[in-house]
N, C-alpha and C positions, 0 to 999 in steps of 0.2 A: 484820097488815101495816101498817094505818093507824097503830096505836099505836106501832109501831117507827119509822115515818117521823116521827111527832110527837116521839118521844123524841130521834131523831137531830137534828132541827132545833132543838129546845130546847137540846140539848147544844152544837150549833154556835153558837148565839147566846150562850150563857153563856161558852164558851171564847173567842169573839171579843171579848166584853166584858172578860174577864179579861186577854186579850192587850193590849187597849187600855190598861187600867189599868197593866200592867207597862211598856209603852212610854212612857206619859206620866210614870210615876214615875221611870224611868231618866233621861229627858230633864230632868225637874224637878230631880233631884239633880245632874245633870251641868252644866246650863246655868242653873240657878237661876230658871227661868221655865217657865210652862205652855205646852206646844205640843201641839196635837191631832195625834198621830202616826198619823193614818189617812187613807186616800184618801176614805172616805165622810164625810158630814157628821155622822152619829151617832157615839156613843161605842162603837165596835167596830172591830176589825181582823179581817176575815174570814179572812186567811191563817192565823191561829191556830186558828180553828174548823175550817178544812179540814185543817190539819195534825194536830190531835188526832183528828179523825174518821178520817183516813187511817191513823193509827197503830192505832186501835181495830179497824178493818176488816182491816188487813193482819195484825196479830198474832192476832186472833180469840181462841180459847180457849187458845192456847199461852202460858200465864202462868208456867211453871215456870223458864224460863231468863231470868234478869234481864239477862244480858249481851246476849242476842239481842234483847230488848225495847229495850235502850239503843241498840244498833247500828242496828236498824230505825228507831228514832225519829230518829237522826242522819241516816240516808239519806233518809227521807221528808221531813223538814223542810228538808234541804239542797236536794233536787230541787225541792220546792215553792217555796222562796225564790228559787232561780235562775230557774225558769220564770216566776214572777210578775214578777221584776225585768226579765227580758228582754221579756215581753209589754207591760208598762207602758211601758217605754222605746220600744218600737216603735210603740205606739198613740199615746202622748202626748209623745214626744220629750223625756222627762225621767226622771230616776231619783229614787226616793223614799229610797233608801239607797245608800251606796257604801263599799266596804271596800278600795279601792285602796291606802290607806295602811297597811293591816294585813298582817302576815305570813301566808303560806300562804293567799292568797285566789285565787279563780278568777274572772278577769275583773271583779273588784271586786263581784261579785254575792253570793258566799258566802265565808266564811272560817272557819278552824279555831276562831277565838275565839268565834264564834257557834254553830258546829256542836256543840261539847261541851255548852254550856249548854242548847241545844235538846234534846239527847239526854237530859240529866238531867231537864229539865222534862217531856219526853214520858214518861219512865219514871215520874216522880212522879205525873203525871196518870193514867197507866194503872193503877197499883197503889193510889193513895190517893184522888185527887180524884174520878175518874170513878165508882167504886163509891159514894162518898158522894153525889154529885149524882144518880145514878140512883135511889137510895133516896129522896132528897128529892122528885124529880119524881114518883115512884110514889105519893107521899103525896097529891099534888094530885088533886082530883076529875077524872075523865076528861073531863067536859063543860067544866069550867073550863080544863083543859089544852088541849083542842081550840080553845076560843075564844082563849086566850092565844097559841096557835101561829098561828092565822089573823091575829090582830092584829099579831104580830111580823113575819109574812111580808109583810103589806101595807106596814108601815113600812120593812122592808128593801128591798123592790122599788122603792118610791117614792124612797128614798134613793139607790139605784143609778141610777135613771133621771135624777134631778136632778144627781147628781155627774158622770155621764158626759156629760150635756148641757152642763154648765158647763165641764168639762174640754175638750170639743170646741170650745167657743167661745173659750177662752183659750189653746189649745195652740200657736197661732202665736206667742204672746208668750213661750213658754217653750222655743222650739225650740233644740235642741242644748244644753240644760242637762243636763250629764252627771254632775255631782256630786250629793251628797245635797241634795235640793231641797224636802223636805217642808214646812218652815216657810214658805219663799218662795212655794211653790205654794198653800198654804193662804191666804196673804195675797192672792194674785191671785184665788182663788176668792171670798173674802169681798168684795173690791172689785167683782167682777163682779156678785155677788148684790146688793150695795148699789146698784149703778148700774142694774140691769135688773129686779130683782124687783118685781112689782106689789104683792105683799104687803108687802115692806119699805117701798116708797114710801108705802103707806097708813099703816103704823105711824109712819113718820117725819113724816107730815103731822099725825097725831093727837098724837104726842109728839115735838116738835121736838128734844128733848135726847137722844132714843134713839140709841144707837150699838151696833154689834156689838163685843163685847170680843174683841180679837185675841189677847191673851196676858195672863197674870197674873204680875207680878213680886213674889215674896214679900218682897223687900227693901224694897218701897215701902209 
């Protein structure tokens, strides 16, 4: 049981990281600059981790019908994306993404343009990526795997606590921001950390030229 939980969490973190890479890469290609497309400070988007785990648990051992896997992937990812968007907006008065300008969208939270790719990605993860990752994780020494899992859990929990704390502090400044606000919210978070973080103030005193890099423009 413990080994299964460890495997699930490690897969969750890996898929969250891969999702972050995909989001950042798409934004980099589209806008020609680096944008951390996540709610959390670290390089991971948990919605992808939850999405893939949801697909794996729902489909289970029924791997013979690829169309069923694809449709279930679309359904799970769409429901998860809609619920996440709704809850984040209700909690923090802002949206991290908005599809209102795209065809076949539902309240701007999900749209056909993302449903299909998510279905394809979910199917690819199920048949190709996940079996490979499971084999790689199984090769890791059980003790090392356990220590790694505890380490990542601590980082993830601390990141969540800090991110929610900062967002609660600045959410009055982002009230009623209904369009895609990821980049602007990240800037507000960084400004708050720069202004209020004891650790940052200590580093700034020790190194006067130190600044948090907000974005990277590859054209410069």
